[in-house]
PQR file with spaces between the fields and no chain letter, atoms N, CA, C, O and H, PARSE charges and radii, in Angstrom:
ATOM       1  N    MET     1      41.183   64.189   90.461 -0.4000 1.5000
ATOM       2  CA   MET     1      41.070   62.988   91.438 -0.0000 2.0000
ATOM       3  C    MET     1      39.727   62.752   91.136  0.5500 1.7000
ATOM       4  O    MET     1      38.991   63.493   90.484 -0.5500 1.4000
ATOM       5  N    ALA     2      39.424   61.584   91.691 -0.4000 1.5000
ATOM       6  CA   ALA     2      37.721   61.102   91.491 -0.0000 2.0000
ATOM       7  C    ALA     2      37.162   61.473   92.768  0.5500 1.7000
ATOM       8  O    ALA     2      37.678   61.182   93.847 -0.5500 1.4000
ATOM       9  H    ALA     2      40.021   60.982   92.220  0.4000 1.0000
ATOM      10  N    VAL     3      35.896   62.244   92.587 -0.4000 1.5000
ATOM      11  CA   VAL     3      35.219   62.431   94.162 -0.0000 2.0000
ATOM      12  C    VAL     3      33.871   62.399   93.980  0.5500 1.7000
ATOM      13  O    VAL     3      33.113   62.996   93.216 -0.5500 1.4000
ATOM      14  H    VAL     3      35.477   62.481   91.710  0.4000 1.0000
ATOM      15  N    GLN     4      33.692   61.413   95.014 -0.4000 1.5000
ATOM      16  CA   GLN     4      32.485   60.546   95.384 -0.0000 2.0000
ATOM      17  C    GLN     4      31.045   61.694   95.399  0.5500 1.7000
ATOM      18  O    GLN     4      31.268   62.723   96.037 -0.5500 1.4000
ATOM      19  H    GLN     4      34.309   60.929   95.635  0.4000 1.0000
ATOM      20  N    GLN     5      30.027   61.618   94.940 -0.4000 1.5000
ATOM      21  CA   GLN     5      29.180   62.593   94.786 -0.0000 2.0000
ATOM      22  C    GLN     5      28.246   62.100   96.154  0.5500 1.7000
ATOM      23  O    GLN     5      28.253   62.847   97.133 -0.5500 1.4000
ATOM      24  H    GLN     5      29.845   60.782   94.422  0.4000 1.0000
ATOM      25  N    ASN     6      27.658   61.165   96.183 -0.4000 1.5000
ATOM      26  CA   ASN     6      27.149   60.779   97.709 -0.0000 2.0000
ATOM      27  C    ASN     6      27.721   59.858   98.090  0.5500 1.7000
ATOM      28  O    ASN     6      28.247   58.921   97.490 -0.5500 1.4000
ATOM      29  H    ASN     6      27.653   60.558   95.388  0.4000 1.0000
ATOM      30  N    LYS     7      27.619   60.149   99.318 -0.4000 1.5000
ATOM      31  CA   LYS     7      27.840   58.629  100.839 -0.0000 2.0000
ATOM      32  C    LYS     7      27.406   57.075   99.994  0.5500 1.7000
ATOM      33  O    LYS     7      26.212   57.061   99.697 -0.5500 1.4000
ATOM      34  H    LYS     7      27.192   60.911   99.806  0.4000 1.0000
ATOM      35  N    LYS     8      27.848   56.344   99.754 -0.4000 1.5000
ATOM      36  CA   LYS     8      27.615   55.028   99.954 -0.0000 2.0000
ATOM      37  C    LYS     8      27.200   54.796  101.573  0.5500 1.7000
ATOM      38  O    LYS     8      27.788   55.237  102.561 -0.5500 1.4000
ATOM      39  H    LYS     8      28.819   56.355   99.995  0.4000 1.0000
ATOM      40  N    SER     9      25.804   53.827  101.503 -0.4000 1.5000
ATOM      41  CA   SER     9      25.182   53.319  102.691 -0.0000 2.0000
ATOM      42  C    SER     9      26.038   52.570  103.386  0.5500 1.7000
ATOM      43  O    SER     9      27.086   52.590  102.742 -0.5500 1.4000
ATOM      44  H    SER     9      25.327   53.468  100.700  0.4000 1.0000
ATOM      45  N    PRO    10      26.176   51.907  104.362 -0.5600 1.5000
ATOM      46  CA   PRO    10      26.693   50.943  104.473  0.2800 2.0000
ATOM      47  C    PRO    10      25.769   49.542  104.423  0.5500 1.7000
ATOM      48  O    PRO    10      25.966   48.736  105.333 -0.5500 1.4000
ATOM      49  N    SER    11      24.623   49.171  103.250 -0.4000 1.5000
ATOM      50  CA   SER    11      24.284   48.207  102.652 -0.0000 2.0000
ATOM      51  C    SER    11      24.870   48.037  101.706  0.5500 1.7000
ATOM      52  O    SER    11      25.496   46.991  101.535 -0.5500 1.4000
ATOM      53  H    SER    11      24.463   49.826  102.511  0.4000 1.0000
ATOM      54  N    LYS    12      24.835   49.173  100.668 -0.4000 1.5000
ATOM      55  CA   LYS    12      25.550   49.479   99.116 -0.0000 2.0000
ATOM      56  C    LYS    12      26.936   49.036   99.927  0.5500 1.7000
ATOM      57  O    LYS    12      27.374   47.974   99.482 -0.5500 1.4000
ATOM      58  H    LYS    12      24.326   50.023  100.807  0.4000 1.0000
ATOM      59  N    ARG    13      27.314   49.303  100.444 -0.4000 1.5000
ATOM      60  CA   ARG    13      28.474   49.109  100.637 -0.0000 2.0000
ATOM      61  C    ARG    13      28.980   47.324  101.051  0.5500 1.7000
ATOM      62  O    ARG    13      30.138   46.961  100.844 -0.5500 1.4000
ATOM      63  H    ARG    13      26.958   50.165  100.805  0.4000 1.0000
ATOM      64  N    GLY    14      28.278   46.693  101.440 -0.4000 1.5000
ATOM      65  CA   GLY    14      28.121   45.315  102.176 -0.0000 2.0000
ATOM      66  C    GLY    14      28.208   44.400  100.963  0.5500 1.7000
ATOM      67  O    GLY    14      28.968   43.435  100.876 -0.5500 1.4000
ATOM      68  H    GLY    14      27.337   46.989  101.608  0.4000 1.0000
ATOM      69  N    MET    15      26.870   45.032   99.524 -0.4000 1.5000
ATOM      70  CA   MET    15      26.862   44.695   98.532 -0.0000 2.0000
ATOM      71  C    MET    15      27.679   44.957   97.623  0.5500 1.7000
ATOM      72  O    MET    15      27.401   44.254   96.651 -0.5500 1.4000
ATOM      73  H    MET    15      26.252   45.816   99.594  0.4000 1.0000
ATOM      74  N    HIS    16      28.640   45.674   97.406 -0.4000 1.5000
ATOM      75  CA   HIS    16      30.522   46.216   96.650 -0.0000 2.0000
ATOM      76  C    HIS    16      30.812   45.019   97.142  0.5500 1.7000
ATOM      77  O    HIS    16      30.978   44.239   96.204 -0.5500 1.4000
ATOM      78  H    HIS    16      28.865   46.245   98.195  0.4000 1.0000
ATOM      79  N    ARG    17      30.980   44.394   98.401 -0.4000 1.5000
ATOM      80  CA   ARG    17      32.117   43.625   98.823 -0.0000 2.0000
ATOM      81  C    ARG    17      31.758   42.102   99.569  0.5500 1.7000
ATOM      82  O    ARG    17      32.325   41.569  100.523 -0.5500 1.4000
ATOM      83  H    ARG    17      30.845   45.028   99.163  0.4000 1.0000
ATOM      84  N    ALA    18      30.468   41.574   98.664 -0.4000 1.5000
ATOM      85  CA   ALA    18      30.221   40.527   98.636 -0.0000 2.0000
ATOM      86  C    ALA    18      30.184   39.393   98.124  0.5500 1.7000
ATOM      87  O    ALA    18      29.475   38.395   98.247 -0.5500 1.4000
ATOM      88  H    ALA    18      30.007   42.007   97.889  0.4000 1.0000
ATOM      89  N    HIS    19      31.470   39.831   97.242 -0.4000 1.5000
ATOM      90  CA   HIS    19      31.903   38.676   95.937 -0.0000 2.0000
ATOM      91  C    HIS    19      33.459   38.677   96.635  0.5500 1.7000
ATOM      92  O    HIS    19      34.395   37.939   96.330 -0.5500 1.4000
ATOM      93  H    HIS    19      32.047   40.642   97.142  0.4000 1.0000
ATOM      94  N    GLN    20      33.437   39.473   97.405 -0.4000 1.5000
ATOM      95  CA   GLN    20      35.030   39.357   97.771 -0.0000 2.0000
ATOM      96  C    GLN    20      35.314   38.162   99.120  0.5500 1.7000
ATOM      97  O    GLN    20      36.451   38.047   99.578 -0.5500 1.4000
ATOM      98  H    GLN    20      32.676   40.073   97.653  0.4000 1.0000
ATOM      99  N    HIS    21      34.386   37.493   99.553 -0.4000 1.5000
ATOM     100  CA   HIS    21      34.864   36.570  100.716 -0.0000 2.0000
ATOM     101  C    HIS    21      35.631   35.419  100.060  0.5500 1.7000
ATOM     102  O    HIS    21      35.776   35.095   98.881 -0.5500 1.4000
ATOM     103  H    HIS    21      33.462   37.586   99.181  0.4000 1.0000
ATOM     104  N    LEU    22      36.238   34.721  101.641 -0.4000 1.5000
ATOM     105  CA   LEU    22      37.361   33.912  101.332 -0.0000 2.0000
ATOM     106  C    LEU    22      36.770   32.276  101.368  0.5500 1.7000
ATOM     107  O    LEU    22      36.107   31.597  102.152 -0.5500 1.4000
ATOM     108  H    LEU    22      36.120   34.985  102.599  0.4000 1.0000
ATOM     109  N    GLY    23      37.422   32.083  100.046 -0.4000 1.5000
ATOM     110  CA   GLY    23      36.795   30.643   99.734 -0.0000 2.0000
ATOM     111  C    GLY    23      37.905   29.498  100.256  0.5500 1.7000
ATOM     112  O    GLY    23      38.844   29.809  100.990 -0.5500 1.4000
ATOM     113  H    GLY    23      37.961   32.634   99.409  0.4000 1.0000
ATOM     114  N    GLN    24      37.762   28.661   99.964 -0.4000 1.5000
ATOM     115  CA   GLN    24      38.739   27.075  101.015 -0.0000 2.0000
ATOM     116  C    GLN    24      40.133   27.576   99.549  0.5500 1.7000
ATOM     117  O    GLN    24      40.223   27.928   98.373 -0.5500 1.4000
ATOM     118  H    GLN    24      37.000   28.408   99.368  0.4000 1.0000
ATOM     119  N    PRO    25      40.988   27.231  100.848 -0.5600 1.5000
ATOM     120  CA   PRO    25      41.873   27.140  100.451  0.2800 2.0000
ATOM     121  C    PRO    25      42.019   26.435   99.612  0.5500 1.7000
ATOM     122  O    PRO    25      41.145   25.599   99.381 -0.5500 1.4000
ATOM     123  N    PRO    26      43.536   26.526   98.597 -0.5600 1.5000
ATOM     124  CA   PRO    26      43.600   25.253   97.697  0.2800 2.0000
ATOM     125  C    PRO    26      44.494   24.548   98.293  0.5500 1.7000
ATOM     126  O    PRO    26      45.579   24.874   98.775 -0.5500 1.4000
ATOM     127  N    MET    27      43.570   22.827   98.181 -0.4000 1.5000
ATOM     128  CA   MET    27      45.223   22.140   98.652 -0.0000 2.0000
ATOM     129  C    MET    27      45.669   20.865   97.638  0.5500 1.7000
ATOM     130  O    MET    27      44.993   20.273   96.797 -0.5500 1.4000
ATOM     131  H    MET    27      42.689   22.562   97.790  0.4000 1.0000
ATOM     132  N    ALA    28      46.779   20.716   97.962 -0.4000 1.5000
ATOM     133  CA   ALA    28      47.689   19.594   97.081 -0.0000 2.0000
ATOM     134  C    ALA    28      47.727   18.402   97.774  0.5500 1.7000
ATOM     135  O    ALA    28      47.376   18.394   98.954 -0.5500 1.4000
ATOM     136  H    ALA    28      47.328   21.197   98.646  0.4000 1.0000
ATOM     137  N    LEU    29      48.129   17.307   97.181 -0.4000 1.5000
ATOM     138  CA   LEU    29      48.590   15.699   97.325 -0.0000 2.0000
ATOM     139  C    LEU    29      50.064   15.871   97.155  0.5500 1.7000
ATOM     140  O    LEU    29      50.667   16.166   96.123 -0.5500 1.4000
ATOM     141  H    LEU    29      48.414   17.313   96.223  0.4000 1.0000
ATOM     142  N    GLU    30      50.600   15.603   98.509 -0.4000 1.5000
ATOM     143  CA   GLU    30      52.010   15.381   98.562 -0.0000 2.0000
ATOM     144  C    GLU    30      51.640   13.983   97.903  0.5500 1.7000
ATOM     145  O    GLU    30      50.699   13.207   98.075 -0.5500 1.4000
ATOM     146  H    GLU    30      50.110   15.363   99.347  0.4000 1.0000
ATOM     147  N    PRO    31      53.361   13.969   96.639 -0.5600 1.5000
ATOM     148  CA   PRO    31      53.635   12.497   96.065  0.2800 2.0000
ATOM     149  C    PRO    31      54.381   11.363   96.467  0.5500 1.7000
ATOM     150  O    PRO    31      55.132   10.867   95.627 -0.5500 1.4000
ATOM     151  N    THR    32      54.319   10.895   97.516 -0.4000 1.5000
ATOM     152  CA   THR    32      55.645   10.797   98.397 -0.0000 2.0000
ATOM     153  C    THR    32      54.657   10.033   99.494  0.5500 1.7000
ATOM     154  O    THR    32      54.627    8.833   99.767 -0.5500 1.4000
ATOM     155  H    THR    32      53.709   11.297   98.199  0.4000 1.0000
ATOM     156  N    THR    33      54.012   10.911   99.930 -0.4000 1.5000
ATOM     157  CA   THR    33      53.358   10.455  101.032 -0.0000 2.0000
ATOM     158  C    THR    33      51.707   10.604  101.290  0.5500 1.7000
ATOM     159  O    THR    33      51.274   10.160  102.353 -0.5500 1.4000
ATOM     160  H    THR    33      54.037   11.886   99.708  0.4000 1.0000
ATOM     161  N    GLY    34      50.955   11.104  100.520 -0.4000 1.5000
ATOM     162  CA   GLY    34      49.864   11.378   99.682 -0.0000 2.0000
ATOM     163  C    GLY    34      48.905   12.126  100.885  0.5500 1.7000
ATOM     164  O    GLY    34      47.692   12.189  101.087 -0.5500 1.4000
ATOM     165  H    GLY    34      51.307   11.465   99.657  0.4000 1.0000
ATOM     166  N    GLU    35      49.831   12.529  101.407 -0.4000 1.5000
ATOM     167  CA   GLU    35      49.202   13.790  102.569 -0.0000 2.0000
ATOM     168  C    GLU    35      48.834   14.817  101.788  0.5500 1.7000
ATOM     169  O    GLU    35      49.519   15.068  100.796 -0.5500 1.4000
ATOM     170  H    GLU    35      50.816   12.478  101.243  0.4000 1.0000
ATOM     171  N    VAL    36      47.150   15.958  102.234 -0.4000 1.5000
ATOM     172  CA   VAL    36      47.176   16.772  101.971 -0.0000 2.0000
ATOM     173  C    VAL    36      47.461   17.934  102.575  0.5500 1.7000
ATOM     174  O    VAL    36      47.446   18.240  103.768 -0.5500 1.4000
ATOM     175  H    VAL    36      46.593   15.754  103.040  0.4000 1.0000
ATOM     176  N    HIS    37      47.802   18.732  101.313 -0.4000 1.5000
ATOM     177  CA   HIS    37      48.317   20.126  102.746 -0.0000 2.0000
ATOM     178  C    HIS    37      48.146   21.401  101.929  0.5500 1.7000
ATOM     179  O    HIS    37      47.907   21.152  100.748 -0.5500 1.4000
ATOM     180  H    HIS    37      47.814   18.484  100.345  0.4000 1.0000
ATOM     181  N    LEU    38      48.204   22.736  102.239 -0.4000 1.5000
ATOM     182  CA   LEU    38      48.282   23.761  101.587 -0.0000 2.0000
ATOM     183  C    LEU    38      49.446   23.806  100.495  0.5500 1.7000
ATOM     184  O    LEU    38      50.572   23.309  100.541 -0.5500 1.4000
ATOM     185  H    LEU    38      48.398   22.938  103.199  0.4000 1.0000
ATOM     186  N    ARG    39      48.689   24.720   99.284 -0.4000 1.5000
ATOM     187  CA   ARG    39      49.699   24.598   98.287 -0.0000 2.0000
ATOM     188  C    ARG    39      51.094   25.723   98.565  0.5500 1.7000
ATOM     189  O    ARG    39      51.054   26.753   99.237 -0.5500 1.4000
ATOM     190  H    ARG    39      47.775   25.124   99.247  0.4000 1.0000
ATOM     191  N    HIS    40      52.270   25.165   97.834 -0.4000 1.5000
ATOM     192  CA   HIS    40      53.585   25.843   98.444 -0.0000 2.0000
ATOM     193  C    HIS    40      54.215   25.582  100.297  0.5500 1.7000
ATOM     194  O    HIS    40      55.255   25.902  100.873 -0.5500 1.4000
ATOM     195  H    HIS    40      52.303   24.328   97.288  0.4000 1.0000
ATOM     196  N    HIS    41      52.977   24.867  100.720 -0.4000 1.5000
ATOM     197  CA   HIS    41      53.745   24.849  101.810 -0.0000 2.0000
ATOM     198  C    HIS    41      54.348   23.331  102.120  0.5500 1.7000
ATOM     199  O    HIS    41      54.321   22.472  101.239 -0.5500 1.4000
ATOM     200  H    HIS    41      52.132   24.607  100.253  0.4000 1.0000
ATOM     201  N    ILE    42      54.759   23.134  103.116 -0.4000 1.5000
ATOM     202  CA   ILE    42      55.326   21.892  103.400 -0.0000 2.0000
ATOM     203  C    ILE    42      54.551   21.012  103.575  0.5500 1.7000
ATOM     204  O    ILE    42      53.415   21.413  103.825 -0.5500 1.4000
ATOM     205  H    ILE    42      54.781   23.832  103.831  0.4000 1.0000
ATOM     206  N    SER    43      54.743   19.459  103.538 -0.4000 1.5000
ATOM     207  CA   SER    43      53.558   18.779  104.062 -0.0000 2.0000
ATOM     208  C    SER    43      53.377   18.235  106.074  0.5500 1.7000
ATOM     209  O    SER    43      54.408   18.748  106.510 -0.5500 1.4000
ATOM     210  H    SER    43      55.666   19.133  103.335  0.4000 1.0000
ATOM     211  N    PRO    44      52.829   17.699  107.051 -0.5600 1.5000
ATOM     212  CA   PRO    44      52.943   18.279  107.973  0.2800 2.0000
ATOM     213  C    PRO    44      54.441   16.598  108.097  0.5500 1.7000
ATOM     214  O    PRO    44      55.044   16.276  109.121 -0.5500 1.4000
ATOM     215  N    THR    45      54.526   16.178  107.213 -0.4000 1.5000
ATOM     216  CA   THR    45      56.203   15.357  107.984 -0.0000 2.0000
ATOM     217  C    THR    45      57.098   15.899  107.377  0.5500 1.7000
ATOM     218  O    THR    45      58.166   15.321  107.576 -0.5500 1.4000
ATOM     219  H    THR    45      54.036   16.439  106.381  0.4000 1.0000
ATOM     220  N    GLY    46      57.201   17.073  106.468 -0.4000 1.5000
ATOM     221  CA   GLY    46      58.389   17.049  106.266 -0.0000 2.0000
ATOM     222  C    GLY    46      59.241   16.887  104.671  0.5500 1.7000
ATOM     223  O    GLY    46      60.416   16.989  104.316 -0.5500 1.4000
ATOM     224  H    GLY    46      56.333   17.543  106.306  0.4000 1.0000
ATOM     225  N    TYR    47      57.930   16.582  103.981 -0.4000 1.5000
ATOM     226  CA   TYR    47      58.063   16.926  102.198 -0.0000 2.0000
ATOM     227  C    TYR    47      57.476   17.940  101.820  0.5500 1.7000
ATOM     228  O    TYR    47      56.429   18.264  102.381 -0.5500 1.4000
ATOM     229  H    TYR    47      56.976   16.499  104.269  0.4000 1.0000
ATOM     230  N    TYR    48      57.974   18.656  100.829 -0.4000 1.5000
ATOM     231  CA   TYR    48      57.751   19.262   99.774 -0.0000 2.0000
ATOM     232  C    TYR    48      58.327   19.152   98.148  0.5500 1.7000
ATOM     233  O    TYR    48      59.458   19.183   97.664 -0.5500 1.4000
ATOM     234  H    TYR    48      58.824   18.393  100.374  0.4000 1.0000
ATOM     235  N    ARG    49      56.639   18.975   97.441 -0.4000 1.5000
ATOM     236  CA   ARG    49      57.367   18.685   95.932 -0.0000 2.0000
ATOM     237  C    ARG    49      58.119   16.896   95.953  0.5500 1.7000
ATOM     238  O    ARG    49      58.757   16.475   94.989 -0.5500 1.4000
ATOM     239  H    ARG    49      55.720   18.949   97.835  0.4000 1.0000
ATOM     240  N    GLY    50      57.929   16.254   96.926 -0.4000 1.5000
ATOM     241  CA   GLY    50      58.162   14.573   96.830 -0.0000 2.0000
ATOM     242  C    GLY    50      60.207   14.637   97.460  0.5500 1.7000
ATOM     243  O    GLY    50      61.004   13.700   97.498 -0.5500 1.4000
ATOM     244  H    GLY    50      57.411   16.597   97.709  0.4000 1.0000
ATOM     245  N    ARG    51      60.379   15.810   97.766 -0.4000 1.5000
ATOM     246  CA   ARG    51      61.206   16.029   97.982 -0.0000 2.0000
ATOM     247  C    ARG    51      61.389   15.983   99.856  0.5500 1.7000
ATOM     248  O    ARG    51      60.656   16.737  100.496 -0.5500 1.4000
ATOM     249  H    ARG    51      59.731   16.571   97.735  0.4000 1.0000
ATOM     250  N    LYS    52      62.257   15.189  100.520 -0.4000 1.5000
ATOM     251  CA   LYS    52      62.225   15.800  102.682 -0.0000 2.0000
ATOM     252  C    LYS    52      63.299   16.757  102.308  0.5500 1.7000
ATOM     253  O    LYS    52      64.330   16.775  101.636 -0.5500 1.4000
ATOM     254  H    LYS    52      62.853   14.576  100.000  0.4000 1.0000
ATOM     255  N    VAL    53      62.329   17.827  103.321 -0.4000 1.5000
ATOM     256  CA   VAL    53      62.951   19.273  103.248 -0.0000 2.0000
ATOM     257  C    VAL    53      63.123   19.646  104.503  0.5500 1.7000
ATOM     258  O    VAL    53      63.759   20.689  104.654 -0.5500 1.4000
ATOM     259  H    VAL    53      61.492   17.812  103.868  0.4000 1.0000
ATOM     260  N    VAL    54      62.657   18.976  105.668 -0.4000 1.5000
ATOM     261  CA   VAL    54      62.755   19.725  106.779 -0.0000 2.0000
ATOM     262  C    VAL    54      62.691   18.206  107.780  0.5500 1.7000
ATOM     263  O    VAL    54      61.877   17.292  107.651 -0.5500 1.4000
ATOM     264  H    VAL    54      62.140   18.129  105.546  0.4000 1.0000
ATOM     265  N    LYS    55      63.766   18.299  108.731 -0.4000 1.5000
ATOM     266  CA   LYS    55      63.857   17.380  109.370 -0.0000 2.0000
ATOM     267  C    LYS    55      62.524   16.909  110.898  0.5500 1.7000
ATOM     268  O    LYS    55      62.587   17.780  111.765 -0.5500 1.4000
ATOM     269  H    LYS    55      64.428   19.042  108.836  0.4000 1.0000
ATOM     270  N    THR    56      61.691   16.001  111.177 -0.4000 1.5000
ATOM     271  CA   THR    56      60.912   15.925  112.093 -0.0000 2.0000
ATOM     272  C    THR    56      61.261   15.002  113.798  0.5500 1.7000
ATOM     273  O    THR    56      61.708   13.879  114.030 -0.5500 1.4000
ATOM     274  H    THR    56      61.640   15.293  110.472  0.4000 1.0000
ATOM     275  N    LYS    57      60.925   15.824  114.457 -0.4000 1.5000
ATOM     276  CA   LYS    57      61.228   15.129  115.532 -0.0000 2.0000
ATOM     277  C    LYS    57      61.967   13.501  115.851  0.5500 1.7000
ATOM     278  O    LYS    57      63.044   13.109  116.301 -0.5500 1.4000
ATOM     279  H    LYS    57      60.562   16.736  114.269  0.4000 1.0000
ATOM     280  N    SER    58      60.694   12.854  115.329 -0.4000 1.5000
ATOM     281  CA   SER    58      60.926   11.168  115.118 -0.0000 2.0000
ATOM     282  C    SER    58      62.198   11.046  114.794  0.5500 1.7000
ATOM     283  O    SER    58      62.967   10.268  115.358 -0.5500 1.4000
ATOM     284  H    SER    58      59.819   13.173  114.963  0.4000 1.0000
ATOM     285  N    GLU    59      62.589   12.025  113.600 -0.4000 1.5000
ATOM     286  CA   GLU    59      63.976   11.907  112.819 -0.0000 2.0000
ATOM     287  C    GLU    59      65.087   11.832  113.588  0.5500 1.7000
ATOM     288  O    GLU    59      65.991   10.998  113.543 -0.5500 1.4000
ATOM     289  H    GLU    59      61.964   12.657  113.141  0.4000 1.0000
ATOM     290  N    GLU    60      64.904   13.073  114.527 -0.4000 1.5000
ATOM     291  CA   GLU    60      66.271   13.431  115.377 -0.0000 2.0000
ATOM     292  C    GLU    60      66.709   12.192  115.982  0.5500 1.7000
ATOM     293  O    GLU    60      67.722   12.171  116.682 -0.5500 1.4000
ATOM     294  H    GLU    60      64.169   13.751  114.563  0.4000 1.0000
């Protein structure tokens, strides 16, 4: 098993993790309504990949 020889300072640790920051989440455009939403999630009106999958409160 590998064992580190010297302790990594907080500055070097931060530099090591610098590229792991979170970027903007990928967004998708709903083809039927034109809404923008997170990829692999339903849109606010209940559409997913062009199909209505969830009833909203206004439709009940």
